[in-house]
C-alpha positions as CSV (number, residue, x, y, z in Angstrom):
1,M,46.0,-17.3,18.8
2,T,47.4,-16.6,22.2
3,P,46.2,-13.7,24.3
4,A,49.4,-11.9,23.3
5,T,47.6,-9.9,20.6
6,H,43.9,-9.3,19.6
7,R,44.8,-8.4,16.1
8,L,45.0,-10.8,13.2
9,P,48.3,-11.5,11.5
10,S,48.8,-9.9,8.2
11,A,51.4,-9.4,5.4
12,G,52.0,-5.9,6.7
13,F,54.0,-7.4,9.6
14,S,55.6,-10.2,7.7
15,I,59.0,-11.3,8.9
16,T,61.6,-13.8,7.7
17,I,63.3,-15.7,10.5
18,R,66.5,-17.5,9.7
19,V,67.1,-20.4,12.1
20,S,69.5,-23.3,12.4
21,V,67.9,-26.5,13.8
22,R,69.2,-30.0,14.4
23,A,68.5,-32.1,11.2
24,D,65.9,-34.8,12.1
25,A,62.6,-35.9,10.6
26,S,60.6,-33.6,12.9
27,A,62.8,-30.4,12.6
28,I,60.6,-28.4,10.3
29,G,57.4,-29.4,12.0
30,R,58.7,-28.3,15.4
31,L,59.5,-24.9,13.9
32,T,56.1,-24.3,12.3
33,T,54.3,-25.6,15.3
34,A,56.1,-23.1,17.6
35,V,55.2,-20.3,15.2
36,G,51.5,-21.4,15.2
37,E,51.4,-21.7,19.0
38,A,52.6,-18.1,19.2
39,G,49.8,-17.0,16.9
40,G,51.9,-16.5,13.8
41,I,51.1,-17.9,10.3
42,V,53.9,-19.5,8.4
43,T,53.6,-18.5,4.7
44,A,56.8,-20.0,3.4
45,V,59.6,-22.4,4.4
46,D,62.9,-22.3,2.5
47,V,65.9,-24.5,3.2
48,V,68.9,-22.3,2.6
49,D,71.8,-24.5,3.8
50,S,72.5,-27.8,5.6
51,D,75.2,-30.1,6.8
52,S,75.2,-33.6,8.4
53,N,74.0,-32.3,11.7
54,N,71.9,-29.1,11.1
55,V,69.6,-27.5,8.6
56,V,69.3,-23.7,8.1
57,V,65.7,-22.6,7.3
58,D,64.1,-19.3,6.4
59,L,60.6,-19.1,8.0
60,T,58.4,-16.4,6.4
61,T,55.7,-15.6,8.9
62,D,52.8,-13.2,9.1
63,T,52.4,-11.6,12.5
64,A,50.0,-9.0,14.0
65,D,52.4,-6.3,15.0
66,S,56.0,-5.7,16.1
67,S,55.5,-6.9,19.6
68,H,53.8,-10.1,18.3
69,A,56.7,-10.6,16.0
70,E,59.1,-10.5,19.0
71,Q,56.9,-13.1,20.7
72,V,57.0,-15.4,17.7
73,V,60.8,-15.2,17.7
74,A,61.0,-15.8,21.4
75,G,58.9,-18.9,21.0
76,L,61.4,-20.3,18.5
77,E,64.4,-19.4,20.7
78,K,63.0,-21.6,23.5
79,L,63.2,-24.7,21.4
80,D,66.0,-27.1,22.1
81,G,68.6,-27.3,19.3
82,V,67.3,-24.1,17.6
83,D,69.5,-21.1,16.9
84,V,67.8,-17.9,15.6
85,R,70.4,-16.3,13.4
86,K,68.6,-13.3,11.9
87,V,65.2,-11.7,11.8
88,S,64.3,-9.5,8.7
89,D,61.2,-7.3,8.6
90,R,60.0,-7.8,5.0
91,T,58.1,-4.5,4.9
92,F,61.2,-2.5,5.7
93,L,63.2,-4.5,3.2
94,L,60.6,-3.6,0.5
95,H,61.1,0.1,1.3
96,L,64.9,0.2,1.1
97,G,65.9,3.0,-1.3
98,G,62.3,3.9,-2.0
99,K,59.7,2.3,-4.2
100,I,59.7,4.4,-7.4
101,E,62.1,5.6,-9.9
102,V,62.2,7.8,-13.1
103,A,62.9,6.1,-16.4
104,P,63.1,7.7,-19.9
105,K,60.4,6.9,-22.4
106,V,62.7,7.5,-25.4
107,A,66.0,5.9,-26.4
108,L,69.1,8.1,-26.5
109,R,71.4,5.8,-28.5
110,N,73.1,8.2,-30.9
111,R,73.6,11.9,-31.9
112,D,70.4,12.1,-34.0
113,E,68.2,10.9,-31.1
114,L,70.0,13.3,-28.7
115,S,69.5,16.2,-31.1
116,R,65.8,15.6,-31.2
117,A,65.3,14.9,-27.5
118,Y,67.5,17.7,-26.4
119,T,69.3,20.6,-28.0
120,P,69.0,21.8,-30.8
121,G,65.7,20.0,-31.7
122,V,64.0,20.6,-28.3
123,A,64.0,24.3,-28.9
124,R,61.4,24.0,-31.7
125,V,59.0,22.3,-29.2
126,C,59.7,25.0,-26.6
127,L,58.8,27.7,-29.0
128,A,55.6,25.9,-30.1
129,I,54.5,25.7,-26.4
130,A,55.4,29.3,-25.9
131,E,53.1,30.2,-28.7
132,N,50.3,27.9,-27.5
133,P,50.7,26.9,-23.8
134,D,47.9,24.3,-24.1
135,D,50.3,22.3,-26.3
136,A,52.1,21.4,-23.0
137,R,49.3,19.0,-22.4
138,R,50.3,16.9,-25.4
139,L,54.0,17.6,-25.8
140,T,55.3,17.2,-22.2
141,I,54.9,15.0,-19.2
142,K,51.9,17.2,-18.2
143,R,49.8,14.9,-20.4
144,N,50.2,12.0,-18.0
145,T,51.7,13.2,-14.7
146,V,50.1,13.9,-11.3
147,A,51.7,15.5,-8.2
148,V,50.9,13.7,-5.0
149,V,51.1,16.6,-2.5
150,T,51.2,16.4,1.3
151,D,52.4,18.4,4.3
152,G,52.4,15.3,6.5
153,S,49.8,16.6,8.9
154,A,47.3,13.7,8.8
155,V,49.1,10.6,7.5
156,L,47.0,7.4,7.6
157,G,45.9,7.0,11.2
158,L,49.3,8.1,12.4
159,G,48.6,11.8,12.7
160,N,50.9,14.8,12.2
161,I,54.2,13.0,11.5
162,G,55.7,15.5,9.1
163,P,57.0,15.4,5.5
164,Y,59.9,13.0,5.9
165,A,57.8,10.4,7.6
166,A,55.0,10.9,5.0
167,M,57.3,10.0,2.1
168,P,56.7,6.2,2.2
169,V,53.0,6.7,1.8
170,M,53.4,9.2,-1.0
171,E,55.8,6.8,-2.8
172,G,53.3,4.0,-2.4
173,K,50.6,6.2,-3.8
174,A,52.7,7.0,-6.9
175,A,53.4,3.3,-7.4
176,L,49.7,2.6,-7.3
177,F,48.9,5.3,-9.8
178,K,51.3,3.7,-12.2
179,R,50.4,0.0,-11.5
180,F,46.6,0.5,-11.8
181,G,46.1,3.5,-14.0
182,G,49.2,3.9,-16.1
183,V,49.6,7.4,-14.6
184,D,53.0,8.8,-13.8
185,A,52.9,10.4,-10.3
186,W,55.5,11.9,-8.1
187,P,55.6,12.7,-4.4
188,V,55.7,16.4,-3.5
189,V,56.2,16.5,0.3
190,L,56.2,20.0,1.7
191,D,58.1,21.1,4.8
192,T,55.4,23.6,5.8
193,Q,51.9,23.4,7.2
194,D,51.0,27.0,6.5
195,T,47.9,27.1,4.3
196,E,49.0,30.1,2.2
197,E,52.4,28.7,1.6
198,I,51.1,25.3,0.5
199,I,48.7,27.0,-1.9
200,S,51.5,29.2,-3.3
201,I,53.9,26.3,-3.8
202,V,51.3,24.1,-5.5
203,R,50.3,26.9,-7.8
204,A,53.9,27.5,-8.7
205,I,54.7,23.9,-9.6
206,A,51.4,23.2,-11.4
207,P,52.6,23.8,-15.0
208,A,54.5,20.5,-14.9
209,Y,51.4,18.4,-13.9
210,G,48.1,17.4,-15.5
211,G,46.5,17.0,-12.0
212,I,47.1,17.5,-8.3
213,N,46.3,14.8,-5.8
214,L,46.2,16.3,-2.3
215,E,47.0,13.7,0.3
216,D,47.0,13.4,4.1
217,I,46.5,17.1,4.8
218,A,44.6,17.7,8.1
219,A,41.1,19.1,8.2
220,P,39.9,21.8,8.2
221,R,42.9,23.3,6.3
222,C,42.5,20.7,3.6
223,F,39.1,22.1,2.6
224,E,40.4,25.6,2.1
225,I,43.5,24.4,0.3
226,E,41.5,22.3,-2.1
227,E,38.9,25.0,-2.7
228,R,41.3,27.7,-3.5
229,L,43.6,25.6,-5.7
230,R,40.5,24.6,-7.7
231,D,39.8,28.3,-8.3
232,L,43.5,29.1,-9.1
233,L,44.4,26.2,-11.4
234,D,43.3,25.0,-14.8
235,I,44.0,21.3,-13.9
236,P,41.9,19.0,-11.7
237,V,42.6,19.2,-7.9
238,F,41.5,16.0,-6.1
239,H,41.8,15.4,-2.3
240,D,41.9,11.6,-2.2
241,D,41.2,11.4,1.5
242,Q,37.9,13.2,0.8
243,H,36.8,12.3,-2.7
244,G,38.5,8.9,-3.2
245,T,37.1,7.6,0.0
246,A,33.7,9.0,-0.7
247,I,33.6,7.4,-4.2
248,C,34.6,4.0,-2.8
249,V,32.1,4.2,0.1
250,L,29.3,5.1,-2.3
251,A,30.2,2.3,-4.6
252,A,30.2,-0.2,-1.7
253,L,27.0,1.1,-0.2
254,T,25.3,1.0,-3.6
255,N,26.0,-2.8,-3.8
256,A,25.4,-3.4,-0.1
257,L,21.9,-1.9,-0.3
258,R,21.3,-4.0,-3.4
259,V,22.1,-7.1,-1.3
260,V,19.9,-6.2,1.7
261,G,17.1,-4.8,-0.6
262,K,16.9,-1.3,0.9
263,P,16.6,1.9,-1.2
264,I,19.0,4.6,-0.3
265,D,16.3,7.2,0.2
266,Q,14.8,5.1,3.0
267,V,18.0,4.4,5.1
268,R,19.5,6.2,8.0
269,V,23.2,6.4,8.0
270,V,25.5,7.2,11.0
271,I,29.0,8.5,10.3
272,S,31.8,8.4,12.9
273,G,34.3,11.0,12.0
274,A,33.4,14.4,10.6
275,G,36.8,15.2,9.1
276,A,37.9,15.3,5.5
277,A,36.7,11.8,4.6
278,G,33.5,11.9,6.6
279,T,32.4,15.3,5.2
280,A,33.0,14.2,1.6
281,I,31.1,10.9,2.2
282,I,28.1,12.8,3.6
283,K,28.0,15.3,0.8
284,L,28.0,12.5,-1.8
285,L,25.3,10.6,0.0
286,L,23.2,13.7,0.3
287,H,23.6,14.2,-3.5
288,Q,22.4,10.6,-4.0
289,G,19.3,11.3,-1.9
290,V,20.0,9.4,1.3
291,G,17.1,9.2,3.7
292,D,19.0,10.7,6.7
293,V,22.6,10.9,7.9
294,I,24.0,11.8,11.3
295,A,27.5,13.0,11.6
296,T,29.3,12.3,14.9
297,D,32.7,13.3,16.2
298,R,34.3,13.9,19.6
299,P,31.5,16.3,20.8
300,G,28.8,13.7,19.8
301,A,26.3,14.1,17.0
302,L,26.5,17.4,15.1
303,H,23.2,19.1,15.4
304,R,21.6,22.5,15.0
305,G,22.0,24.7,18.1
306,M,25.7,23.8,18.7
307,T,28.0,26.8,19.0
308,N,31.6,27.6,18.1
309,L,31.7,25.1,15.2
310,S,34.2,25.3,12.3
311,D,32.7,26.2,9.0
312,S,32.7,22.5,7.8
313,W,31.0,21.3,11.0
314,Q,28.5,24.1,10.9
315,W,27.6,23.1,7.3
316,L,27.1,19.5,8.4
317,A,25.0,20.6,11.4
318,D,22.8,22.6,9.1
319,H,22.3,20.0,6.3
320,T,22.1,16.6,8.2
321,N,20.4,15.0,11.2
322,K,16.8,15.7,10.3
323,N,15.5,15.0,13.9
324,N,18.3,17.1,15.4
325,Y,19.6,14.2,17.6
326,S,22.1,15.5,20.1
327,G,23.5,12.5,21.9
328,N,26.5,10.3,21.4
329,L,27.6,7.8,18.7
330,R,26.0,4.7,20.5
331,G,22.7,6.5,20.8
332,A,22.7,7.6,17.2
333,L,23.4,4.0,16.1
334,R,20.2,2.6,17.6
335,G,17.8,1.7,14.8
336,A,20.2,3.0,12.1
337,D,20.5,1.0,8.8
338,V,24.2,1.9,8.1
339,F,27.3,2.7,10.1
340,I,30.3,4.2,8.4
341,G,33.4,4.7,10.4
342,V,36.3,7.0,9.3
343,S,37.6,7.9,12.7
344,A,39.4,5.8,15.4
345,P,39.7,2.2,16.5
346,N,37.6,0.3,19.0
347,L,34.8,2.8,19.5
348,L,32.0,0.2,19.4
349,T,31.3,-3.4,20.4
350,G,29.2,-6.1,18.9
351,D,26.5,-5.2,21.4
352,D,26.3,-1.7,19.9
353,I,25.9,-3.2,16.4
354,A,23.1,-5.3,17.7
355,T,21.0,-2.2,18.4
356,M,20.9,-1.3,14.7
357,A,18.0,-2.0,12.3
358,P,17.6,-5.5,10.9
359,N,19.9,-6.3,7.9
360,S,22.3,-3.5,9.0
361,I,25.4,-2.5,7.1
362,V,28.7,-1.8,8.9
363,F,31.7,-0.1,7.2
364,A,34.4,0.2,9.9
365,L,37.2,1.8,7.9
366,A,39.7,3.1,10.5
367,N,43.1,1.6,9.7
368,P,44.8,-0.5,10.8
369,D,42.3,-1.1,13.6
370,P,38.6,-0.5,12.8
371,E,36.0,1.1,14.9
372,V,34.5,-2.3,15.8
373,D,36.0,-5.8,15.6
374,P,34.8,-7.2,12.3
375,R,34.2,-10.6,13.9
376,E,31.9,-9.1,16.5
377,A,30.1,-6.9,13.9
378,R,29.4,-9.9,11.7
379,E,27.4,-11.6,14.5
380,H,24.8,-8.9,14.2
381,A,25.2,-7.0,10.8
382,A,24.2,-8.4,7.4
383,I,27.2,-6.9,5.7
384,V,30.6,-5.8,7.2
385,A,33.4,-4.0,5.3
386,T,36.7,-2.6,6.5
387,G,39.8,-0.9,5.0
388,R,41.9,-4.0,5.7
389,S,43.3,-6.2,3.0
390,D,43.1,-9.3,5.2
391,Q,39.3,-9.0,5.6
392,P,36.4,-9.5,3.1
393,N,35.0,-6.4,1.5
394,Q,38.0,-4.2,1.6
395,I,37.0,-0.6,0.8
396,N,40.3,0.8,-0.6
397,N,40.8,4.1,-2.4
398,V,42.9,2.3,-5.0
399,L,39.6,1.3,-6.6
400,A,39.0,4.9,-7.4
401,F,41.9,7.3,-7.8
402,P,43.9,5.6,-10.6
403,G,40.9,5.4,-12.8
404,V,39.6,8.8,-11.9
405,F,42.9,10.5,-12.8
406,R,43.3,8.3,-15.9
407,G,39.9,9.5,-17.1
408,M,40.6,13.2,-16.3
409,L,44.0,13.2,-18.0
410,D,42.6,11.5,-21.1
411,A,39.8,14.1,-21.3
412,Q,42.3,16.9,-20.5
413,A,39.9,17.9,-17.8
414,R,40.4,21.2,-16.1
415,E,38.5,20.4,-12.9
416,F,37.2,17.5,-10.9
417,T,33.4,17.5,-10.5
418,E,30.7,15.8,-8.5
419,A,29.3,14.3,-11.7
420,M,32.7,12.5,-12.1
421,A,32.5,11.2,-8.5
422,I,29.0,9.7,-9.0
423,A,30.1,8.2,-12.4
424,A,33.2,6.7,-10.8
425,A,31.2,5.2,-7.9
426,Q,28.7,3.7,-10.2
427,A,31.4,2.2,-12.4
428,I,33.1,0.5,-9.4
429,A,29.8,-0.9,-8.2
430,D,28.7,-2.2,-11.6
431,T,32.1,-3.9,-12.1
432,V,31.0,-6.5,-9.5
433,G,27.9,-7.5,-11.5
434,E,24.6,-8.2,-9.8
435,D,25.0,-12.0,-10.3
436,K,28.2,-11.9,-8.3
437,L,26.9,-9.8,-5.3
438,N,26.7,-11.4,-1.9
439,P,27.3,-10.2,1.7
440,T,31.1,-10.9,1.4
441,V,31.5,-9.4,-2.1
442,I,30.2,-5.9,-2.5
443,V,33.2,-4.3,-4.1
444,P,35.6,-5.7,-6.7
445,S,39.1,-6.8,-5.9
446,V,41.7,-4.0,-6.1
447,F,43.5,-6.4,-8.5
448,D,40.5,-6.7,-10.8
449,A,41.9,-5.4,-14.1
450,R,38.4,-4.2,-15.2
451,V,38.0,-1.6,-12.5
452,A,40.4,1.3,-13.5
453,P,39.4,1.2,-17.3
454,A,35.7,1.2,-16.3
455,V,36.2,4.1,-13.9
456,A,38.3,6.0,-16.5
457,A,35.7,5.6,-19.2
458,A,32.9,6.8,-16.8
459,V,35.0,9.8,-15.7
460,R,35.9,10.7,-19.3
461,A,32.2,10.6,-20.3
462,A,31.3,12.8,-17.3
463,A,34.2,15.2,-18.1
464,R,33.1,15.7,-21.6
465,G,29.4,16.1,-20.7
466,P,26.4,15.3,-22.7
467,A,26.7,15.4,-26.5
468,L,25.2,18.3,-28.4
469,D,21.6,17.7,-29.4
470,S,21.4,16.9,-33.0
471,T,18.8,17.5,-35.7
472,P,17.4,14.5,-37.6
473,D,20.0,15.0,-40.4
474,G,22.8,14.7,-37.8
475,S,23.9,18.3,-37.8
476,A,24.3,20.1,-34.4
477,S,21.2,22.1,-33.5
């Protein structure tokens, strides 16, 4: 790759370049060579037209970012006899008109079917639900539907970009719910960032849904919104940026520790980013008995004695960092067994990773650019994971949330619990199988069809709790 970009090409910046080139034996080779010299990766070559002198070709090419795509195109334009006719961004094409739709589950082919699905037959079902509101869980879409709720205040690594710009992410989330969990989900994007208003709106729309998935709401407001909605609603409220991330990180760490042979109660973990994801990860690790954990953010390591902290940071300062370390991230990392980054890109170098304990574990999860270059980290760490799909060990929330909600909906759960989170993490970890574990495989593929059913089964069991003790004759005691 040329110095034009330090990032690796990926399908997220895939383009199709339509070019006309003089028809000779080396025509296609000259095109693909030019793309390669510009640092792009040709993934498909399709001949779309030709005549006696020229051939028209579509080159599908992975690039690293928008500026890199322009450089690839410029490299082609410099070739003699080449005419670049059109450049299409394949990601934007995929999003045209949105990514989800509503489709009826019942046929409406004649008067009889219409009379049962709508008036007059539907009135009987309405009256049954009026008499027993819980019947809505089995007689309406509430049985299998989740609201994906955001205010657009903390979207991916893009920040506060608002509800309109958040829509593509929420649509994608809904599509993933359906693809991996069979759950019907719908984006609910709110044009307000007022905590009270968000709580009021979600409470008002809740009757239509079997669960609420909060998404991309900035900390610390997300903590209060989730906590209060949990108290107000009789359906599970799940903030995926917190709990989905924590579940997946715990699953990956469980297997990573198996590979390096370190028990969780003897490791020291350093977390970069004490926001929603970092806080939830820390709480889940503490529940699992981690040896020690240090939370770091812009002020450095959170420690006892700091003043003017938010409630969530004060809790972290009080419950972590056994030795009350008060320095920066690099200092905290010295001798640590595990680094987990849920913060910002390019905070660390390979030299920083080299100061960690032997057989160290690095989860650099900032997207799209991680906290440390994975290639540099691998020179020193035993195991490296990122949030990127083009790197080994992708820690992706899609491993968790479809199965978690599938299990909660099936169990008609009324809340999401820590027991469900632990069960889900264990199910994800165990799906890999100890015989398959190695430094480049600590989590299953997001396309592993076993994952969501295993997570759903584990969550269902946790939701229903332990069976009643029985007497020897089988009757309940």
